[in-house]
Short mmCIF file of the C-alpha atoms (twelve columns), coordinates in Angstrom:
data_MODEL
# 
_entry.id   MODEL 
# 
loop_
_atom_site.group_PDB 
_atom_site.id 
_atom_site.type_symbol 
_atom_site.label_atom_id 
_atom_site.label_alt_id 
_atom_site.label_comp_id 
_atom_site.label_asym_id 
_atom_site.label_seq_id 
_atom_site.Cartn_x 
_atom_site.Cartn_y 
_atom_site.Cartn_z 
_atom_site.pdbx_PDB_model_num 
ATOM 1  C CA . UNK A 1  56.933 33.567 -121.255 1 
ATOM 2  C CA . UNK A 2  58.967 30.333 -120.562 1 
ATOM 3  C CA . UNK A 3  61.671 31.427 -117.519 1 
ATOM 4  C CA . UNK A 4  64.484 29.163 -115.893 1 
ATOM 5  C CA . UNK A 5  64.805 28.880 -112.729 1 
ATOM 6  C CA . UNK A 6  68.296 27.850 -111.514 1 
ATOM 7  C CA . UNK A 7  70.543 26.564 -108.378 1 
ATOM 8  C CA . UNK A 8  67.454 25.400 -106.752 1 
ATOM 9  C CA . UNK A 9  67.884 24.083 -103.043 1 
ATOM 10 C CA . UNK A 10 66.815 20.671 -103.479 1 
ATOM 11 C CA . UNK A 11 64.335 20.406 -101.060 1 
ATOM 12 C CA . UNK A 12 62.098 23.252 -102.688 1 
ATOM 13 C CA . UNK A 13 59.267 21.485 -104.151 1 
ATOM 14 C CA . UNK A 14 57.017 22.744 -107.414 1 
ATOM 15 C CA . UNK A 15 54.261 23.652 -104.849 1 
ATOM 16 C CA . UNK A 16 56.700 26.981 -103.427 1 
ATOM 17 C CA . UNK A 17 58.147 27.475 -106.475 1 
ATOM 18 C CA . UNK A 18 54.860 28.169 -108.091 1 
ATOM 19 C CA . UNK A 19 53.797 30.139 -105.352 1 
ATOM 20 C CA . UNK A 20 56.904 31.969 -105.345 1 
ATOM 21 C CA . UNK A 21 56.269 33.625 -108.767 1 
ATOM 22 C CA . UNK A 22 51.948 33.885 -108.099 1 
ATOM 23 C CA . UNK A 23 53.643 36.675 -106.380 1 
ATOM 24 C CA . UNK A 24 53.827 39.041 -109.870 1 
ATOM 25 C CA . UNK A 25 51.214 37.088 -111.453 1 
ATOM 26 C CA . UNK A 26 49.336 34.565 -113.419 1 
ATOM 27 C CA . UNK A 27 51.628 30.608 -113.281 1 
ATOM 28 C CA . UNK A 28 50.581 28.271 -116.098 1 
ATOM 29 C CA . UNK A 29 52.680 26.076 -115.248 1 
ATOM 30 C CA . UNK A 30 56.104 25.180 -112.946 1 
ATOM 31 C CA . UNK A 31 58.114 22.021 -113.728 1 
ATOM 32 C CA . UNK A 32 60.558 20.876 -111.276 1 
ATOM 33 C CA . UNK A 33 63.242 18.822 -113.116 1 
ATOM 34 C CA . UNK A 34 63.877 15.370 -111.113 1 
ATOM 35 C CA . UNK A 35 66.851 13.067 -111.137 1 
ATOM 36 C CA . UNK A 36 64.698 9.917  -111.560 1 
ATOM 37 C CA . UNK A 37 67.447 7.622  -110.200 1 
ATOM 38 C CA . UNK A 38 67.638 9.040  -106.737 1 
ATOM 39 C CA . UNK A 39 63.996 11.428 -106.302 1 
ATOM 40 C CA . UNK A 40 65.475 14.485 -105.643 1 
ATOM 41 C CA . UNK A 41 65.852 17.744 -107.262 1 
ATOM 42 C CA . UNK A 42 68.110 18.206 -109.652 1 
ATOM 43 C CA . UNK A 43 68.771 21.982 -108.625 1 
ATOM 44 C CA . UNK A 44 66.176 24.032 -111.323 1 
ATOM 45 C CA . UNK A 45 62.866 24.287 -113.120 1 
ATOM 46 C CA . UNK A 46 60.696 25.786 -115.716 1 
ATOM 47 C CA . UNK A 47 58.076 28.507 -115.001 1 
ATOM 48 C CA . UNK A 48 55.784 29.977 -117.962 1 
ATOM 49 C CA . UNK A 49 53.719 32.907 -117.619 1 
ATOM 50 C CA . UNK A 50 51.019 33.801 -120.333 1 
ATOM 51 C CA . UNK A 51 52.268 37.006 -119.196 1 
ATOM 52 C CA . UNK A 52 55.625 38.963 -121.141 1 
ATOM 53 C CA . UNK A 53 55.047 42.283 -118.295 1 
ATOM 54 C CA . UNK A 54 54.674 39.639 -115.362 1 
ATOM 55 C CA . UNK A 55 56.917 37.636 -116.151 1 
ATOM 56 C CA . UNK A 56 59.575 40.244 -116.974 1 
ATOM 57 C CA . UNK A 57 58.481 41.862 -113.173 1 
ATOM 58 C CA . UNK A 58 59.747 38.238 -112.060 1 
ATOM 59 C CA . UNK A 59 62.905 38.134 -113.078 1 
ATOM 60 C CA . UNK A 60 63.694 41.792 -111.943 1 
ATOM 61 C CA . UNK A 61 62.720 40.838 -108.630 1 
ATOM 62 C CA . UNK A 62 63.600 37.591 -108.029 1 
ATOM 63 C CA . UNK A 63 66.778 36.904 -109.848 1 
ATOM 64 C CA . UNK A 64 69.700 36.414 -107.730 1 
ATOM 65 C CA . UNK A 65 67.501 36.802 -104.668 1 
ATOM 66 C CA . UNK A 66 67.822 33.971 -101.329 1 
ATOM 67 C CA . UNK A 67 64.396 31.350 -101.595 1 
ATOM 68 C CA . UNK A 68 64.782 28.183 -99.443  1 
ATOM 69 C CA . UNK A 69 68.031 29.043 -98.890  1 
ATOM 70 C CA . UNK A 70 69.890 29.004 -102.029 1 
ATOM 71 C CA . UNK A 71 70.670 31.967 -103.674 1 
ATOM 72 C CA . UNK A 72 68.319 31.462 -106.963 1 
ATOM 73 C CA . UNK A 73 68.932 33.273 -110.755 1 
ATOM 74 C CA . UNK A 74 66.339 33.452 -113.055 1 
ATOM 75 C CA . UNK A 75 65.855 33.412 -116.563 1 
ATOM 76 C CA . UNK A 76 64.247 33.973 -119.525 1 
ATOM 77 C CA . UNK A 77 64.422 31.075 -121.785 1 
ATOM 78 C CA . UNK A 78 65.596 31.413 -125.630 1 
ATOM 79 C CA . UNK A 79 63.167 29.095 -127.818 1 
ATOM 80 C CA . UNK A 80 64.764 27.413 -130.633 1 
ATOM 81 C CA . UNK A 81 62.921 27.452 -133.780 1 
ATOM 82 C CA . UNK A 82 65.108 24.571 -135.401 1 
ATOM 83 C CA . UNK A 83 63.608 20.730 -134.681 1 
ATOM 84 C CA . UNK A 84 66.659 19.253 -132.818 1 
ATOM 85 C CA . UNK A 85 65.179 17.861 -129.485 1 
ATOM 86 C CA . UNK A 86 67.272 19.466 -127.286 1 
ATOM 87 C CA . UNK A 87 66.722 21.417 -124.098 1 
ATOM 88 C CA . UNK A 88 65.763 25.210 -125.293 1 
ATOM 89 C CA . UNK A 89 68.920 27.589 -123.971 1 
ATOM 90 C CA . UNK A 90 68.631 30.885 -121.655 1 
ATOM 91 C CA . UNK A 91 69.033 34.155 -123.041 1 
# 
């Protein structure tokens, strides 16, 4: 299940985020979105967890909690079936 993690502290790293989610199960990948011009985080990331029950546990336990000094938001990514080239919307 693909998750969207928002409101991350700019200092958070992919390694930090992956470690946080690994507390709830296996993490297939973690991708922190960076501002290429200035080289810092845009404050959101995508995390893929292969087991749905573990991903749901991560959502329940991490959404609206404090991480690296910021109150993060965690939601399932709604995958669009249309091939529009747009970023998937949150559900």
